[in-house]
N, C-alpha and C positions, 0 to 999 in steps of 0.2 A: 779313180776309185769311186764306187757308188756309195752315197751317203745313206745311212740307216735312220729311218724315221722312228722315233719313239714317242709315246704319249706323254702328256704333261704329268699324269699320275705316276708313270714309271720314272720320270725324270727326277721327281722329288721324294719318292718313297723311301730312299735310303738316307735322306737328310735327317739328322737327329731331332730337329725341331719342326719337321714338316707337318703342318696342320693349317686349318683355315683361320685366319685372323679376323676377329670381329672389329667393328669400326672403333669402339672405345679402346681396344688393345692396340690398334694401329696408331691411334693418337697419343695414348698415354703409356703404352707398353703393357705387358702382362701384369696382373696383380701379384704383388709380392706378399709372401706369407708373413703375417704380423710377427711371427716368431723371429724372422730374420730382421724385420724392421727394428725391433726393440734392441737388437744387438748393436745398432748404430747410435743409440742414444748416448749423450753425455750423462754423467752422474746426476746432474741437476734435472735434466729432462726425464730421466728414469724416475726420480723422486716425484716429479710433477705428474707423471703418468699414474703412479700408484696413488698419489693424492687425489686425482680425479676419481679413481675407483672407490677409495675410502669415503670420499665426500658423498658418493651416490648411495651409500648404505643408510638411508634415512630411517629404516625400520630397526636398525641395529644401534646406531649412534645418535645421540642428541647434539653432538658437537665434535669437531675435528680440530686438532692443533698440529701445525707443522713448524717447529722451530727452525730458524735459519742461522747460519754462522757457527762459530766455534762454541764449545761449551754446552752442547745439547743434552749432555748427561745420559747418552744412550737412547734418546728419543728421536726418531726420524719423523714418523707420523703417528699421532696418538688419536685413537677413536674413543670418545667418552660415552659410556652407557648411562650415565646419570649426571646430575648437576654438581656432584662432588668432584668431578673431573679427575685430576691426578691422585686425589686421596679417596676416590671412589672406585667403581668398577671401570676398567679401561683396558684397551688393547694397544700394543705397540707393534708397529710395522717397520721393520728394519730394511731399508732399501740399499742394496749393495750391487753396484754395477762394475763387473770385472770381465775380462776377456776369457776367463776360465770359470768353471763351476766353483761355487763358494766352498772354501775349505775351513777346517777348524781354526786355523791360525787367524783368519779374518773374523770369524764368528765369536771366538773366545773372548776378546776384549769387550765386545758388546754385551756378552753374557755377564762379564765381570762388572760392567757399569750398572746393569740392572740390579745385580746382587748388592753392590756397594751403596748405590743411591737409595735403594729401597730400605736397606739396613739403616742408613743414616737419617731416614725420615724425610728425605727430599720429596719422595712420592711413595705411594703404596705400590707394592709389586703388581705389575699388570696381570690381568686374567690370562692373557696370551701374549707371547712375543714371537712374531712370525718373521723369519728371514726370507726376503724376496729378492731374487737375483735373476737376470735374463737367461742365464744358463743353468739355473737351479743350483742345488747343493751337490757337492761331490759325493761319491758313493760312501766314503768313510764317514763324512759328516751326516749324511742321511741315515746311516745305520745308528750312529750315536744319538741322533735326535729321536729315534724310535725306541730308545731304551734309556729312560730317565736315570736309572741307577748308574749305568755305564757313563753317561754324560757327566753326572756329578763327580764320579771317580776321576774322570779325565780332567775336568776343570780343576779339581783340587790338586791333582798331580802336576798339572802344567801351570799352576798359578804363578809361581815365581818366574818361570821362563817366558810365558806367553801373555800374561795378563797384568801382573802387579804394576808394572811401569807404564801402562797404557790407559789408566783410568783417570788419574789426576796428575797435576804437576805442582810443585817440583818433585816431590818424593813418591816412591812406589807405595801401593796400598798392601799392607801385610795381612796375610790370612792367618789370624791368630785370635785367641781369646773369644769374646762374645761374637765377633764377626765370624769366626770359624764355626761356632755353634750354630749361628744363623744359616750359614751356607750348608752345613751338614743336614739341617732340618728343612731346607728350602725345597719346594716342589718343582723339580726340573721338568715336569711334564708340560709346563707352559711354553717351552721352547719348541719351535717347529720350523719347517721350511716349506714354502709353497712352490708348486710346480709352475713354471712360467706360462704354460698353455692354460692352466686353470685360471690364472690371473687375467689372461687375454679374454677368455670366455666370460669371466665376470665383468671385465671392462666393457665388453660388447653390450651390456645392458645400460651403460651410461650414455648421456647425450654427447659425449666427447669422442666416441669411438669412430664414427664415420669420418670425422675430419682428420683423424690420425691414419686410418687404414683403408678408407674408401669402402666400396662394395655396394653403395646405394641403399635406399630405404627398402624395407620389406613391402609386400603387397598391402595395399590400403583397404581397410574394410569399407563397406557401404555405409554412408551416413544414416543416422536415425531418421525416421519419418518426421516430416514437419508437423508440429502440433496443430490441431484444428483451430485453436484460438491463439491470438497473439500473446506471447509470454511477456512477463515484466521486463526481461532482459532485451526485448525487441522494441520497447516503447519509443526510444529516441529515433531510430532510423525509420520505423514505420510511420511515425508522426510526420517526419520530413517528407516521406513519399506522399502521404495524404495531402499535405500542404502543397506539394508540387502538382498533384492532380487537381486540387481546388483552383490553382492559378490557371491550369490548362483548360479547365471547363468553365471557368468564370463563375463558379458557385461553390459553396462550402461543402467539402467532403471530410467530415470529422471522424468517421468510423469506417472500418473495413466493410461493414454491412451495407453502407451506402454505395458501394461499388457495383452492386447487383445490376444497376441500370446502365453501367458502362462496361461492357464485356471486355473491351481491349484493356482498359485499366485494371479490371479485376484479374485478368490473366497476367498482366505485368506485375501486379502486386504479389500474386502467388509465386511467380517465377523468381521474384526478388527475394521472397522469404526462403525459397528452396536454395537459392544461391548463398544467402546468408548462412544457413545451416550447413551447407556444403563447406564453406570457408571455415566455419567453426569446427567442423569435423577434422579438417586438415590441421588447424591449430592444435587441437587435442592430440591428433595422431603423431605429430612430430615433436610434441612437447618433451617427451622423455628420450627422444632419439637423436636430437641435434643440439648443438650448443645453445645456451640461453641467448635469447635475442635474435635467433635466426628467422623465426616467423615474423617478428616485428620488423626485421630488415626487409623482408618481402613486402610487407605493407608499405614501408617507406619508399621502396622502389616503385611500387605502383602509384603511390601518391605523387611522387616526383614525375612519373611518366604521364599522368593524366592532367597535370596542373594547367597546362596551356589550354587544353580543351575545356577544363572546368572554368577557367577565367574568361573564356571567350563569350561572344554574344550569342544568346539563345532566346527564342521566342518566349519560353516560359520554363518553369522548373522541371516539368516532365521532359521537355526536349533536352534539357541539360543532363538529367540522369541517364537518358538513353544514349546521348553522345559520349558521356564519360565512361559508362560501363562498356560501350562498344570499343572505345579507345583502350580500355584496360585489357581487353582480350588480345590486342595486337602488339602490346609492348614486348620488346625483346628482353628476355630475362636470362640470357644464356650464361651470364657470369654468376648468377645466384644459385646457391646449392639446392634450392627447392624448385628450380626452373622446370624440371620434368615432373614434378608432383602437383604443380599448380595448374589445374585444368581450367578451361574457359569459365566454367561455372564458379570455380573458386575465385577467379579474378574479379568476376562481377560481384561475388559475395564479399570480397575484401573491400570493395567500394562502399558497400552497406555497413561493413564493420567500421570503416573510417567515418561514415556519417554517424554511426552509433556512438563513436568516441568523440564526436564534436568537431571533426576535422573537415567535414564536407557538409554543406547545406544547399539543397537544390534550388529553393526559391530565393531570389534576391529581393 
């Protein structure tokens, strides 16, 4: 029998996943939709996820509270709009993690708690109470939440069956007298449900998003031009450079203008300032995009990596700074989340940041 030759393209074209794998996909697998990832969270992790988002809303809230344990009185995550906190203007974020869309039977007791505890004076009724679940709200609950009058009617009708016994213990909370009057006049428009995709998009603006879902940093803008004159924020590291130059030349070099007669040192000084500002631009760029302390961790990695070179014997301070910044460019940072963002100029600039912070001094 004669074998039939077919091309590689024909051989794989009918496979359901036939496509070219990129290197990072081969190593880590294809990126998973965040909407699927949040389905795997435990209830506490889901609440932490929402807490990260609410904490990032600095222009909306002056403070955030996340009660833990039993007896939270219907508050999962509270965002305070003013210093009066629970007796001022505030929002409640109800975090519910279930394998199915959120239904009325789950939301109703939480609505009941808000009604009872605000009536009792434990706190002022929130400006908004948002139900947030990884699969969103069911169709029936979504429709109820878009019609405040129908929601109120449903809550009152279902009170004894679905709510009364789930607010306090040991006894049920009866809907009668002044409490009934309060519920009847309550503005049920405060209750709503957020779409999970909307929350994921909002969470993407927090510094915690990349560590949860990956995807890498966006394109980095070009750093601003280096000021013609040395700024006040540069005083420490530039003084240390001038001191190193003084040792190297055997004469005092107290100001940058004195470098005009030393072309090599003048060029080095300018490149050092450019590197410093480049590293500063990286620090600012990642500040709102990665978890707090990430850039400082990169500085610590570089400080650790250059330490032996820094402590070694060098003819003078200028030789030390050249050796240290050269070493910084070759340090393996593969395990650090900013490894692909820290360009050689950033690494040199971080050395000058460390000098500016008092952790490095070139002249001994």
